[in-house]
N, C-alpha and C positions, 0 to 999 in steps of 0.2 A: 558234600562237604561245604562248609561255609568259611569264608575268610573274615576274620575279625580285625578291627582297626587296632592300632598300637603295634605296628611292626609288620602288618600284613601276614600274620601267622595263619596258616591253614590248619584247621582242626579236623580230626576224624569224628566218628560218632561219639556223642556224649554218653558215656556208659554208666556214670554214677554221679549222684548229687547228694548233698547234705544240706539240711536246714540249719541255719544259724539265726539267732534272733534278729529279725528285720530283713533278712535276705537269704538267698540260696547260692551255693557254690557247686559247680559241676566240673568234672575232670574229663579230659580227652587227650588222646595221643596227637602229637603234631608230627606227622610223618616226614615233613620236609627237613626236620632237624633232629629226629630221634629223641624227642623229649615228651614228657607229659606236662600239659599246661592246665590252667584252671581259668574259668570265667565265672562271673557272678551277676546276679540280677536281684532287684528289689521288687519288681513287678511282673516278671515272667515275659515281658515284651522287649525290654531294653537290656542288652547284655554287654558287659565290659570285660575285656581280656585283662587278667592280672599280669603284672610285669614279671618277667623271669619264668624259668621252668620250675615245676614242682619236683621233677625227677629227670635226670639226664642219663642216657645209656653210658655204661662204663665197659668198653670193650677190653680195657687193660686187665680187668679182673679175671678174665677167662670164663666168667659165668654168663655173660651176655655176648651175642655175636653181632646182631644187626637190627634188632627190633624190640621195642617196648610198646605195649598196647593194653587195652582193656583194664584200665585202672578201676579199682574199687576202694573207697575210703569209708571208714567208720570212725565215729567219735567214741573214745573209750570213757569209762566212768570217771577217770581222773582228769578229763578235759583235754587230753592229748588226742592226736589222730593217728590212725594206722592205715597204711596203704598196701594193697597187694596188686600185682599186675602180671601180665603174661610177657614172656620174652623168648627169644630164640637162643637155645643153649647149644654151644658148639659141640 
């Protein structure tokens, strides 16, 4: 695991990335706060943690109990993005 600056968030394995004109964005679980975060790069060497979570676990819904991980994101033909992920179902 690697700790990125911008709050000292520890990210798990980068499981999925998307190309956007001029840069790349990757998604990873942040096990210390049960969120999925994103980081981006323009050169593949310098990475910047995006502020805020892309997805936060919702234990009140009854559909997730303690874990969200393995995000995968695709860009749809209308320009929006679609994410799927793994979770622990009670």
